[in-house]
C-alpha positions as CSV (number, residue, x, y, z in Angstrom):
1,M,-29.3,20.6,-8.0
2,P,-29.6,19.6,-11.9
3,T,-32.7,17.4,-13.1
4,T,-32.4,14.8,-15.4
5,Y,-34.9,14.3,-18.3
6,R,-35.0,11.9,-21.3
7,S,-35.1,13.3,-24.4
8,V,-33.9,11.6,-28.2
9,C,-32.0,12.8,-30.2
10,P,-33.8,14.5,-34.1
11,F,-31.3,14.6,-35.9
12,D,-31.1,12.4,-39.7
13,C,-29.4,9.0,-38.2
14,P,-30.7,5.5,-38.3
15,D,-30.7,5.0,-34.5
16,A,-32.5,8.2,-33.0
17,C,-30.9,7.8,-29.4
18,G,-31.9,8.2,-26.1
19,L,-30.3,10.9,-24.0
20,L,-30.3,12.2,-20.8
21,V,-30.3,15.9,-20.6
22,E,-29.4,17.5,-17.3
23,V,-31.1,20.7,-16.8
24,A,-30.6,23.7,-14.1
25,D,-32.0,27.1,-13.5
26,G,-33.7,26.6,-17.5
27,R,-30.6,25.8,-18.8
28,V,-29.1,22.6,-20.5
29,L,-26.1,21.4,-18.4
30,K,-25.3,18.2,-19.8
31,V,-26.6,15.5,-22.2
32,S,-25.4,11.9,-22.7
33,G,-26.5,8.5,-24.3
34,D,-29.6,7.2,-22.2
35,P,-27.7,4.0,-21.0
36,D,-31.6,1.9,-20.4
37,H,-32.0,2.5,-24.3
38,P,-31.9,-0.7,-25.7
39,V,-30.0,1.1,-29.2
40,T,-28.2,3.5,-27.8
41,R,-26.8,1.6,-24.1
42,G,-25.3,5.1,-23.3
43,L,-23.3,5.4,-26.2
44,L,-23.6,9.1,-28.2
45,C,-21.7,10.1,-31.4
46,P,-19.0,13.5,-31.1
47,K,-21.5,15.4,-32.2
48,M,-24.4,15.2,-29.9
49,Q,-21.8,14.8,-26.9
50,N,-22.3,18.9,-25.9
51,Y,-25.4,19.0,-27.5
52,E,-26.2,21.8,-24.9
53,R,-23.7,23.9,-27.4
54,T,-26.3,23.8,-29.8
55,V,-29.1,24.5,-27.7
56,H,-27.4,27.8,-26.1
57,S,-25.1,28.3,-28.9
58,P,-24.3,32.3,-29.3
59,R,-25.3,31.8,-33.1
60,R,-28.8,31.4,-32.0
61,L,-31.6,32.9,-34.1
62,T,-33.6,34.1,-31.3
63,T,-36.5,36.9,-32.6
64,P,-38.1,37.5,-36.0
65,L,-35.9,39.5,-39.0
66,L,-36.6,41.7,-41.7
67,R,-34.5,41.7,-44.8
68,S,-32.8,45.1,-44.6
69,G,-30.1,44.9,-47.3
70,T,-28.7,43.0,-50.5
71,K,-30.2,39.3,-50.8
72,G,-27.7,37.1,-49.2
73,V,-25.5,39.6,-47.5
74,G,-27.2,38.4,-44.4
75,E,-28.1,42.2,-43.0
76,F,-31.7,41.7,-41.2
77,T,-33.8,44.0,-38.8
78,P,-35.4,42.8,-36.1
79,I,-39.1,42.7,-35.8
80,S,-42.1,41.1,-33.9
81,W,-43.9,37.6,-34.3
82,P,-47.4,39.3,-35.3
83,E,-45.8,41.8,-37.8
84,A,-44.1,38.5,-39.3
85,I,-46.7,36.4,-39.4
86,E,-48.9,39.7,-40.9
87,R,-46.6,40.4,-43.5
88,I,-45.8,36.8,-44.7
89,C,-49.7,36.3,-45.0
90,A,-50.2,39.4,-46.8
91,N,-48.1,38.5,-49.4
92,W,-49.0,35.2,-49.6
93,K,-52.3,36.2,-49.9
94,K,-50.7,38.5,-52.9
95,I,-48.9,36.1,-54.7
96,I,-52.0,33.7,-54.4
97,A,-54.5,36.8,-56.2
98,E,-52.3,37.2,-59.0
99,Y,-50.5,34.1,-59.8
100,G,-51.9,30.9,-57.7
101,A,-51.4,29.0,-54.6
102,E,-48.9,26.5,-56.6
103,S,-46.3,29.7,-57.1
104,I,-46.1,29.0,-53.4
105,L,-43.2,26.1,-52.6
106,P,-42.2,24.6,-49.2
107,Y,-39.2,23.3,-48.9
108,S,-37.9,21.0,-46.0
109,Y,-36.7,17.5,-45.5
110,A,-34.3,15.8,-41.9
111,G,-33.4,19.2,-39.6
112,T,-35.5,17.3,-37.8
113,M,-37.0,13.5,-37.7
114,G,-39.8,13.9,-35.1
115,L,-43.1,12.7,-36.9
116,V,-45.5,15.6,-35.8
117,Q,-42.7,18.7,-36.1
118,R,-41.2,17.0,-39.2
119,N,-44.4,16.7,-40.9
120,S,-46.0,20.2,-39.3
121,G,-46.2,21.7,-42.5
122,H,-48.0,19.2,-44.8
123,P,-51.2,19.7,-43.7
124,F,-50.6,23.5,-44.1
125,F,-49.5,23.7,-47.1
126,H,-52.1,21.2,-48.8
127,K,-55.0,23.2,-47.2
128,L,-52.9,26.3,-49.0
129,G,-53.2,24.7,-52.6
130,A,-49.4,25.1,-52.9
131,S,-47.1,23.5,-55.1
132,R,-46.0,19.9,-53.3
133,L,-42.2,18.8,-52.7
134,E,-40.9,15.5,-53.7
135,R,-38.8,15.1,-50.7
136,T,-36.5,12.3,-52.5
137,I,-32.9,14.0,-51.5
138,C,-31.7,11.0,-49.4
139,S,-32.1,7.2,-50.5
140,P,-35.2,7.0,-52.1
141,A,-33.4,4.4,-55.2
142,K,-32.5,2.6,-52.0
143,D,-36.6,1.8,-51.5
144,A,-37.1,1.5,-54.9
145,G,-34.8,-1.2,-55.2
146,W,-35.5,-2.9,-52.3
147,K,-38.9,-3.0,-53.3
148,A,-38.0,-4.1,-57.1
149,L,-37.1,-7.3,-55.5
150,M,-39.0,-7.9,-52.0
151,G,-41.8,-5.5,-52.3
152,D,-42.8,-4.9,-48.5
153,T,-40.8,-7.4,-46.7
154,A,-39.6,-6.2,-43.3
155,A,-36.0,-6.1,-42.6
156,M,-34.5,-8.1,-40.4
157,E,-33.8,-7.6,-36.9
158,P,-30.8,-5.8,-36.8
159,A,-29.8,-7.2,-33.4
160,E,-28.9,-10.5,-36.2
161,I,-26.2,-8.9,-36.5
162,M,-24.7,-10.6,-33.1
163,R,-25.2,-14.2,-34.6
164,S,-23.1,-13.6,-37.9
165,D,-19.9,-15.1,-38.4
166,L,-19.8,-12.7,-41.6
167,I,-20.6,-9.2,-41.5
168,I,-20.2,-6.8,-44.5
169,L,-20.8,-3.1,-44.2
170,W,-21.5,-2.5,-47.8
171,G,-21.8,1.2,-49.1
172,I,-21.7,2.8,-45.0
173,N,-19.5,4.6,-42.8
174,A,-20.8,3.4,-40.1
175,A,-18.1,4.6,-37.1
176,A,-19.4,7.8,-38.6
177,T,-23.1,7.2,-39.5
178,S,-24.2,4.4,-37.4
179,I,-22.2,4.0,-34.3
180,H,-24.5,1.3,-32.9
181,C,-24.0,-1.1,-35.8
182,M,-20.2,-0.3,-35.5
183,R,-20.5,-0.7,-31.9
184,D,-22.3,-4.5,-32.6
185,A,-20.3,-5.5,-35.3
186,Q,-17.2,-4.8,-33.3
187,D,-19.0,-7.0,-30.8
188,A,-19.2,-9.8,-33.2
189,R,-16.3,-9.5,-34.6
190,R,-14.4,-10.0,-30.9
191,K,-16.9,-13.3,-30.8
192,G,-15.6,-14.8,-34.0
193,A,-17.1,-13.1,-36.9
194,R,-15.3,-11.5,-40.0
195,L,-15.8,-8.1,-40.7
196,W,-15.4,-6.2,-44.2
197,A,-15.8,-3.5,-45.6
198,I,-16.9,-2.4,-49.1
199,D,-16.2,1.9,-49.9
200,T,-15.0,3.7,-52.7
201,Y,-12.0,5.2,-49.8
202,R,-10.3,4.0,-46.4
203,T,-13.1,5.4,-44.1
204,P,-12.6,4.8,-40.3
205,T,-15.0,2.2,-40.8
206,C,-12.3,0.2,-43.0
207,A,-9.5,0.8,-40.8
208,A,-11.6,-0.9,-38.1
209,S,-12.8,-3.9,-40.6
210,D,-10.3,-7.2,-40.7
211,E,-10.8,-6.2,-44.7
212,S,-11.7,-3.5,-46.9
213,F,-12.5,-3.4,-50.5
214,L,-12.4,-0.2,-52.4
215,I,-14.0,0.3,-55.5
216,R,-14.8,2.7,-58.3
217,P,-18.1,5.3,-57.1
218,G,-21.3,3.5,-58.7
219,S,-19.7,0.1,-59.1
220,D,-21.3,-1.1,-56.6
221,G,-23.8,-3.4,-58.9
222,A,-21.2,-4.9,-61.2
223,L,-19.4,-6.5,-57.9
224,A,-22.7,-7.8,-57.1
225,L,-22.7,-9.5,-60.1
226,G,-19.7,-10.6,-60.4
227,M,-19.9,-12.7,-57.2
228,M,-23.2,-14.3,-58.1
229,H,-21.7,-15.4,-61.6
230,V,-19.1,-16.9,-59.1
231,I,-21.6,-18.2,-57.0
232,V,-23.8,-20.3,-59.8
233,R,-20.6,-21.3,-61.9
234,E,-19.5,-23.0,-58.7
235,N,-22.8,-24.6,-57.2
236,L,-22.5,-22.6,-54.4
237,I,-26.5,-21.8,-54.2
238,A,-28.9,-23.0,-52.1
239,D,-31.3,-25.1,-54.7
240,E,-34.0,-25.8,-52.4
241,F,-34.0,-22.5,-51.2
242,I,-34.0,-21.1,-54.8
243,R,-36.6,-23.0,-55.8
244,S,-39.1,-22.6,-52.8
245,N,-38.9,-18.5,-52.3
246,V,-37.0,-17.4,-55.3
247,L,-38.8,-16.0,-59.1
248,G,-36.7,-15.6,-61.9
249,F,-33.2,-17.4,-61.1
250,D,-33.5,-19.4,-64.4
251,E,-33.9,-15.9,-66.1
252,L,-31.2,-14.5,-63.9
253,C,-28.7,-17.5,-64.8
254,R,-29.6,-17.9,-68.9
255,K,-29.4,-13.8,-69.8
256,V,-27.8,-12.3,-67.1
257,L,-25.0,-13.8,-65.0
258,P,-22.9,-14.8,-68.3
259,E,-21.9,-11.9,-68.9
260,C,-20.7,-10.7,-66.2
261,T,-17.6,-12.4,-65.5
262,P,-15.1,-11.5,-62.8
263,D,-12.7,-10.4,-65.2
264,R,-14.9,-8.0,-67.2
265,M,-16.8,-7.0,-63.7
266,A,-13.0,-6.1,-62.1
267,A,-12.3,-3.7,-65.5
268,I,-15.5,-1.9,-64.2
269,C,-15.8,-2.1,-59.8
270,G,-11.6,-1.3,-60.2
271,L,-11.0,-5.1,-57.6
272,P,-8.3,-7.9,-59.3
273,S,-10.6,-10.8,-60.7
274,D,-9.1,-13.2,-58.0
275,T,-10.9,-11.0,-55.0
276,I,-13.9,-10.7,-56.3
277,E,-13.6,-14.8,-56.8
278,R,-12.5,-15.3,-53.1
279,M,-15.1,-12.9,-51.9
280,A,-17.6,-15.0,-53.8
281,R,-16.9,-18.2,-52.6
282,E,-16.0,-16.8,-48.8
283,Y,-19.4,-15.1,-48.8
284,A,-21.5,-17.8,-50.5
285,R,-19.5,-20.8,-47.6
286,A,-20.3,-18.4,-44.8
287,G,-22.9,-19.7,-42.2
288,A,-24.7,-16.4,-41.1
289,P,-23.3,-13.9,-43.7
290,F,-24.8,-10.2,-42.8
291,I,-25.0,-7.2,-44.8
292,R,-25.6,-3.9,-44.0
293,L,-26.8,-1.9,-46.8
294,G,-25.4,2.0,-47.1
295,S,-27.3,4.7,-49.0
296,G,-24.3,6.6,-50.5
297,L,-24.2,3.6,-52.8
298,T,-27.8,4.7,-53.8
299,R,-27.0,8.6,-54.9
300,Y,-25.6,7.3,-58.4
301,A,-27.8,7.0,-61.6
302,N,-28.2,3.3,-61.0
303,G,-28.3,3.4,-57.2
304,A,-31.7,1.1,-56.9
305,M,-30.3,-1.2,-59.7
306,A,-27.4,-1.4,-57.3
307,V,-29.6,-2.1,-54.1
308,R,-31.7,-4.7,-56.4
309,T,-28.5,-6.3,-57.5
310,I,-26.3,-6.8,-54.0
311,S,-29.6,-7.7,-52.4
312,C,-30.2,-10.6,-54.5
313,L,-27.1,-12.2,-52.7
314,P,-28.6,-13.5,-50.0
315,A,-31.6,-14.7,-52.2
316,L,-28.7,-17.3,-54.2
317,T,-27.2,-18.9,-51.2
318,G,-30.1,-18.8,-48.4
319,A,-28.5,-17.0,-46.0
320,W,-32.0,-16.1,-45.1
321,Q,-32.5,-19.8,-43.5
322,A,-29.8,-18.7,-41.0
323,S,-29.9,-16.8,-37.4
324,G,-27.6,-14.1,-38.2
325,G,-27.9,-14.1,-42.2
326,G,-29.5,-12.0,-44.8
327,I,-29.5,-7.9,-45.4
328,L,-30.4,-5.5,-44.3
329,P,-30.7,-1.7,-45.6
330,G,-32.7,0.1,-43.1
331,T,-35.7,-0.3,-40.9
332,S,-39.5,1.1,-42.1
333,T,-41.8,1.1,-39.3
334,G,-44.9,3.3,-41.4
335,G,-47.2,0.8,-39.7
336,A,-46.7,1.5,-36.1
337,F,-48.4,5.4,-36.0
338,P,-51.3,6.8,-38.2
339,L,-49.3,9.3,-39.7
340,H,-52.2,10.5,-41.9
341,K,-53.4,12.1,-38.8
342,V,-50.7,14.5,-38.9
343,T,-49.9,15.7,-42.7
344,R,-53.8,15.2,-43.7
345,E,-53.5,14.4,-47.3
346,D,-57.8,15.1,-47.1
347,F,-56.9,18.7,-47.1
348,I,-56.1,19.0,-50.5
349,G,-58.8,19.6,-52.5
350,Q,-57.3,19.5,-56.4
351,P,-54.3,17.5,-56.1
352,T,-51.1,19.6,-56.9
353,R,-47.7,19.4,-58.8
354,M,-44.7,18.0,-57.5
355,V,-41.3,19.9,-57.4
356,S,-38.9,17.6,-56.6
357,M,-36.1,18.9,-53.7
358,N,-33.3,17.4,-55.8
359,Q,-34.0,20.0,-58.7
360,L,-34.7,22.9,-57.0
361,G,-32.1,25.3,-59.0
362,A,-34.4,24.5,-62.0
363,A,-37.8,25.2,-60.0
364,L,-36.7,29.0,-58.7
365,T,-35.0,29.7,-62.2
366,E,-36.8,27.9,-65.1
367,L,-40.0,26.7,-63.6
368,D,-43.1,28.4,-65.0
369,A,-47.0,28.3,-65.0
370,P,-47.4,29.2,-62.6
371,R,-43.7,30.9,-61.4
372,V,-42.4,29.8,-58.2
373,M,-42.9,33.1,-56.2
374,S,-42.3,32.4,-52.5
375,L,-40.4,29.8,-50.8
376,Y,-40.7,28.4,-47.3
377,V,-38.2,26.9,-45.6
378,Y,-37.9,24.9,-42.4
379,H,-35.5,22.3,-41.3
380,S,-33.1,22.5,-44.1
381,N,-30.7,24.5,-45.5
382,P,-31.4,23.7,-49.4
383,A,-28.9,26.6,-50.5
384,T,-25.7,24.6,-49.0
385,I,-26.9,20.7,-48.8
386,A,-28.8,20.8,-52.5
387,P,-27.4,19.6,-55.7
388,D,-26.8,22.5,-57.9
389,Q,-26.0,25.0,-55.6
390,N,-25.3,27.9,-58.4
391,A,-28.6,27.4,-59.7
392,I,-30.1,27.7,-56.5
393,I,-28.4,30.7,-55.6
394,R,-29.5,32.3,-58.6
395,G,-32.8,31.8,-57.9
396,L,-32.7,32.9,-54.0
397,L,-31.2,36.1,-55.6
398,R,-34.7,37.1,-57.4
399,D,-35.6,40.4,-56.7
400,D,-39.5,38.7,-57.1
401,L,-39.4,35.7,-55.3
402,F,-40.4,36.4,-51.3
403,T,-38.3,33.9,-49.5
404,V,-39.4,32.5,-45.7
405,V,-36.9,30.7,-43.7
406,H,-37.8,29.0,-40.4
407,E,-34.4,28.9,-38.1
408,R,-31.8,28.1,-35.3
409,F,-28.6,29.5,-37.4
410,M,-28.3,32.1,-39.9
411,T,-27.8,29.8,-42.3
412,D,-26.5,30.3,-46.0
413,S,-30.4,29.5,-47.0
414,A,-31.8,32.1,-44.2
415,R,-29.4,34.9,-45.4
416,Y,-31.1,35.1,-48.5
417,A,-34.2,35.2,-46.8
418,D,-36.9,38.1,-46.8
419,I,-37.9,36.9,-43.4
420,V,-36.3,34.6,-40.9
421,L,-38.1,33.2,-38.2
422,P,-36.3,32.0,-35.1
423,A,-37.3,27.9,-34.2
424,T,-36.6,25.9,-31.5
425,S,-34.2,23.0,-31.0
426,S,-35.5,19.8,-30.2
427,L,-35.3,19.9,-26.3
428,E,-37.9,22.7,-26.4
429,H,-40.6,21.7,-27.8
430,P,-42.7,17.7,-27.4
431,D,-42.2,15.2,-30.5
432,L,-42.6,11.3,-31.0
433,Y,-39.3,9.4,-32.4
434,R,-38.7,6.4,-34.5
435,C,-35.9,5.0,-35.9
436,Y,-35.3,3.6,-39.6
437,G,-31.9,1.6,-38.2
438,S,-33.7,-0.3,-35.6
439,Y,-37.3,-0.9,-34.3
440,Q,-37.6,1.7,-31.4
441,A,-39.8,4.3,-30.6
442,Q,-39.8,6.8,-28.0
443,R,-41.9,10.4,-27.0
444,C,-40.2,13.0,-25.1
445,D,-41.1,16.8,-24.1
446,A,-39.5,19.9,-24.0
447,V,-36.8,20.2,-21.1
448,V,-36.4,24.0,-21.0
449,R,-38.0,26.7,-22.5
450,P,-37.9,28.3,-26.1
451,V,-34.7,30.2,-26.4
452,G,-35.9,33.6,-26.6
453,A,-38.2,33.6,-28.8
454,S,-38.1,31.0,-30.7
455,K,-41.1,29.1,-31.8
456,S,-41.5,25.4,-33.1
457,N,-43.1,24.3,-36.2
458,W,-46.3,23.6,-35.4
459,E,-46.4,26.3,-33.3
460,V,-45.6,28.7,-36.5
461,F,-47.7,26.6,-38.8
462,T,-50.7,27.7,-36.5
463,L,-50.3,30.8,-36.6
464,L,-49.7,31.2,-40.3
465,A,-53.2,29.3,-40.4
466,A,-55.1,31.8,-38.2
467,G,-53.6,34.8,-39.9
468,M,-54.3,33.1,-44.0
469,G,-58.1,33.5,-42.0
470,W,-58.9,29.9,-42.0
471,D,-61.1,28.7,-38.9
472,E,-60.0,25.0,-39.5
473,P,-59.9,23.1,-35.8
474,F,-57.1,20.7,-36.5
475,F,-54.7,24.4,-36.6
476,R,-55.6,24.9,-32.9
477,Q,-54.8,21.7,-31.9
478,S,-51.2,21.9,-29.8
479,A,-48.5,19.3,-30.3
480,D,-49.2,17.2,-27.5
481,D,-52.8,16.6,-29.0
482,L,-51.2,15.5,-32.3
483,I,-48.4,13.1,-30.5
484,E,-51.0,11.8,-28.5
485,Q,-53.3,10.8,-31.5
486,L,-50.2,8.9,-33.3
487,I,-49.9,7.0,-30.2
488,N,-53.5,6.1,-29.3
489,Y,-53.8,3.8,-32.4
490,E,-54.9,0.3,-32.4
491,T,-52.1,-1.6,-34.1
492,P,-50.1,-5.3,-34.4
493,W,-46.5,-3.6,-34.1
494,R,-47.0,-2.7,-30.5
495,N,-49.7,-4.0,-27.2
496,N,-51.2,-1.9,-25.1
497,A,-48.4,-2.3,-22.4
498,V,-45.8,-0.6,-25.2
499,T,-47.9,2.0,-26.2
500,E,-48.8,2.7,-22.8
501,R,-44.5,3.2,-21.9
502,L,-44.6,5.3,-25.1
503,R,-46.7,7.6,-23.6
504,Q,-44.9,8.0,-20.7
505,G,-42.3,8.2,-22.5
506,E,-39.8,5.3,-22.2
507,P,-37.9,3.9,-25.5
508,V,-39.9,0.7,-26.7
509,T,-39.5,-1.9,-29.2
510,L,-41.6,-2.2,-32.2
511,T,-42.9,-5.6,-33.7
512,P,-43.1,-5.7,-37.3
513,A,-46.5,-7.3,-38.4
514,S,-44.7,-10.0,-40.3
515,D,-41.4,-11.9,-39.7
516,P,-39.3,-10.3,-42.0
517,K,-37.6,-13.6,-42.9
518,R,-40.0,-15.7,-44.1
519,D,-43.0,-13.5,-45.5
520,W,-41.6,-12.4,-48.6
521,L,-44.6,-9.8,-49.5
522,T,-44.6,-9.1,-53.2
523,P,-47.3,-9.8,-55.4
524,S,-45.7,-13.5,-56.0
525,G,-45.2,-14.3,-52.4
526,K,-41.6,-14.9,-53.7
527,I,-38.1,-13.2,-53.9
528,E,-38.8,-11.5,-57.1
529,I,-35.4,-11.5,-58.8
530,L,-37.4,-11.5,-62.1
531,N,-40.4,-8.2,-62.0
532,E,-41.9,-7.5,-64.6
533,R,-43.6,-4.7,-63.2
534,E,-40.1,-2.7,-63.2
535,N,-38.9,-1.5,-66.3
536,E,-35.6,-3.4,-66.3
537,P,-37.1,-7.2,-65.3
538,L,-33.9,-8.2,-64.1
539,P,-30.9,-7.2,-62.2
540,R,-28.4,-5.8,-64.8
541,L,-25.2,-3.5,-65.1
542,L,-26.6,0.1,-65.5
543,P,-23.6,3.2,-66.1
544,T,-23.2,6.1,-63.7
545,H,-24.1,9.4,-65.3
546,A,-20.7,10.5,-64.5
547,E,-19.3,8.3,-67.2
548,G,-19.9,10.5,-70.0
549,D,-19.3,13.8,-68.5
550,G,-15.8,13.8,-70.1
551,F,-13.8,14.8,-66.9
552,P,-11.2,12.1,-65.6
553,L,-11.9,12.4,-61.4
554,R,-14.9,10.8,-59.1
555,L,-15.8,13.4,-56.8
556,Q,-17.6,11.4,-53.8
557,S,-19.2,13.7,-50.8
558,A,-18.5,11.9,-48.1
559,V,-19.6,11.9,-44.5
560,T,-17.7,13.5,-41.1
561,P,-18.0,12.2,-37.5
562,Y,-18.1,15.7,-36.4
563,A,-21.0,17.1,-38.8
564,L,-24.3,15.9,-40.6
565,N,-25.0,17.1,-43.7
566,S,-24.8,21.1,-42.9
567,S,-25.4,20.8,-39.1
568,F,-23.4,21.5,-36.3
569,Y,-21.2,24.1,-38.1
570,E,-22.3,26.2,-35.5
571,Q,-20.1,24.7,-32.6
572,D,-16.4,25.6,-32.7
573,Q,-14.1,23.2,-31.6
574,L,-16.6,20.5,-34.1
575,C,-15.1,22.9,-37.1
576,D,-12.2,23.3,-35.4
577,K,-11.8,18.8,-35.6
578,Q,-12.5,19.0,-39.2
579,V,-9.8,21.9,-39.5
580,C,-11.1,23.1,-43.3
581,M,-12.6,21.9,-46.3
582,E,-10.1,19.7,-48.0
583,L,-9.8,17.3,-51.1
584,L,-8.3,14.2,-50.4
585,M,-6.4,12.8,-53.3
586,N,-4.2,9.7,-54.0
587,H,-0.2,10.5,-54.8
588,A,-0.5,9.1,-58.4
589,D,-3.1,12.0,-59.5
590,A,-1.5,14.6,-57.7
591,G,1.9,14.1,-59.0
592,P,0.9,14.5,-62.9
593,R,-0.8,17.7,-62.1
594,S,1.6,19.3,-59.7
595,L,0.1,19.3,-56.7
596,S,1.1,18.9,-53.0
597,S,-0.2,18.7,-49.7
598,G,-1.8,21.9,-48.6
599,D,-1.8,23.3,-52.2
600,A,-4.9,26.0,-52.3
601,V,-6.6,23.8,-55.4
602,T,-9.7,24.2,-57.6
603,V,-12.1,21.9,-58.4
604,F,-14.0,22.6,-61.5
605,N,-17.0,21.0,-64.0
606,Q,-20.0,21.4,-66.0
607,L,-21.2,23.4,-63.0
608,G,-19.2,25.4,-61.4
609,Q,-15.8,25.6,-59.0
610,V,-15.0,25.4,-55.7
611,E,-12.1,25.8,-53.6
612,F,-10.3,23.2,-51.6
613,T,-7.5,23.0,-49.4
614,L,-5.3,19.8,-50.9
615,L,-4.5,16.4,-49.1
616,V,-2.6,14.1,-50.5
617,T,-3.2,10.7,-49.1
618,E,-3.7,7.0,-49.9
619,K,-6.4,6.9,-48.5
620,V,-8.5,7.5,-51.9
621,P,-7.6,5.5,-54.6
622,A,-6.1,6.8,-57.9
623,G,-8.9,8.5,-60.3
624,T,-11.1,9.1,-57.4
625,V,-11.4,12.6,-54.9
626,V,-12.9,12.9,-51.6
627,T,-14.4,15.6,-49.2
628,E,-16.4,14.9,-45.7
629,G,-18.9,17.6,-44.4
630,V,-21.0,20.0,-46.4
631,W,-19.7,23.1,-45.3
632,W,-21.6,26.5,-44.3
633,S,-20.1,29.3,-47.2
634,E,-18.7,31.7,-44.2
635,F,-16.1,28.9,-43.9
636,I,-15.1,28.3,-47.1
637,A,-13.2,30.5,-49.8
638,G,-14.8,31.3,-52.4
639,R,-17.9,31.3,-50.6
640,R,-18.9,27.6,-52.8
641,G,-19.7,24.6,-51.2
642,V,-19.2,20.8,-53.3
643,N,-22.3,20.9,-54.3
644,A,-22.1,23.7,-56.8
645,L,-20.5,20.6,-58.3
646,T,-23.3,17.8,-57.9
647,S,-26.1,17.9,-60.7
648,Q,-29.7,17.8,-60.3
649,R,-30.3,14.6,-62.8
650,L,-32.4,11.8,-60.7
651,T,-31.6,8.5,-60.0
652,D,-32.9,5.3,-62.0
653,G,-36.1,4.7,-59.3
654,G,-37.1,6.8,-56.6
655,R,-36.3,10.0,-58.0
656,G,-33.9,10.1,-55.8
657,S,-30.2,12.7,-55.9
658,T,-27.1,11.7,-57.5
659,L,-24.4,13.4,-54.9
660,Y,-21.6,11.1,-55.3
661,D,-22.2,10.4,-59.4
662,V,-19.7,13.9,-59.6
663,A,-16.7,13.8,-62.4
664,V,-14.8,16.8,-62.2
665,E,-10.8,18.2,-62.8
666,V,-8.5,19.6,-60.2
667,R,-5.9,22.5,-60.9
668,K,-3.8,24.4,-58.7
669,S,-5.7,27.6,-57.8
């Protein structure tokens, strides 16, 4: 008879779903959603419904590998773990002696979201004295924009969506990236709430909404400013709330909004001016409007400003006063766990240089003093997912670059490695997880033994520490020891009963230490529309990078329900559902270029060119082209993916990626 265990989805998603895992004879038979998890409630996305196919995939790496062929070809011979560790440490000792420890660069991000396994490389590389990685590829611009207006104010409770009468899914394809938010929005809709979707093309979320509003890429701030112009002009503001809770309203009205007329904003965002006016009135007159902000709208040169501007809307209308009203950018539970006990910043002897993960191509090809001589990649696939793919590959092809990749599969990054180390899946090691779309947390144990000779991140770093000759007790601990240190911590986020349930592997709800709808944790104690500490004291229009690039079409790298960045391409049935790497284009753009559905097309700009199969569709507005998913090169004609077209430029706040801020042209191949 199978035994059922509780576990957690480890992937980069807001919900950290609770799993029920059926195991027999050392194999995972079935993975399903935990019906008793307060967010999951039994519902899993298509990617995780067959997670056992990932755990026991025939593509799994099962032994350390040493490169035997040319970099990028993927030719390796098996070696033992002792030999792999000895080779890595010997190379690093030699590099450190000749170039210094800063010539070693770690690269990781969100292949696992567990607090121990995700962060277990930090203490090792801090003690080594390596260059530090600025991990800002996803949504730091969202955090920067929120902080500029709201400071450290906690996010509202996501469940308030059920008490809203107008739900706006702004820049979030929740049907693909936050299915429990989408489920709750639909439940609220059935109770009478209206549901809007604001996006750059017609996603499944748009199709499931009462209305969808398609705007030009990077114009979210313009739409918000146009709406605020109407709200102020027609005196739809909450005067008393503003007087008591908002700083800088008068300056906004005097210096910014007069120029943000609906006509002018319509020309920027692509919506008719009367639509902007109607949206403003209906938003302001709603009893409890709820805005759920996605991350895609932040991946532009003006991403932080867009978040800051949209977040002004509930301040002007007083939506914060109503149960179900407000804005949710995502949750932060940093105060619930003492992560410093894992990351160990105290191991940093002398601060080392920071290298942006969004500029890895430049780091590998241009950075010197010292030059990057070794790259260690774990739970990430930068050769596929990072900006400016061509520059990264040029760097990975360097004969003098010693690259180690710790992975479950032979990804694009692994093909360029000198040594590949086999990694465990989340069901093969213990960890502690927290959500960033709600306030849940959960601990889990390994439910099966590691496949082959695979090892977890923490296990590998303990071996590397020993190989470097360190006698540091910290690296002799187990992952369970570290998890217990995170749990055994007094905090107002959880009481003793919650802590004990967490220790036993039950999903628990964390409680913010402050009231997210009344405690404005800013220096002034108010919502700071005017923030003199910012380079831009007031929200205003900022341009995108692509506006000056000289190419006519805006390219959107969108999500698919069947992959997550470059994860899940090991599952054939999920690849089959995506069919191929398609480019979606409007008829108005295809006709003048003599293009038709099914054509092989080349998309190009100043950085490179990529081959796609064309799909002509009305789902995308004229002037915008879309591709969904981040494909492995083995599935792509031309061996280059969408990130051969994305740049290493950064956002206006948070130094985030501008993966959506892309201008291109398209021709028949």
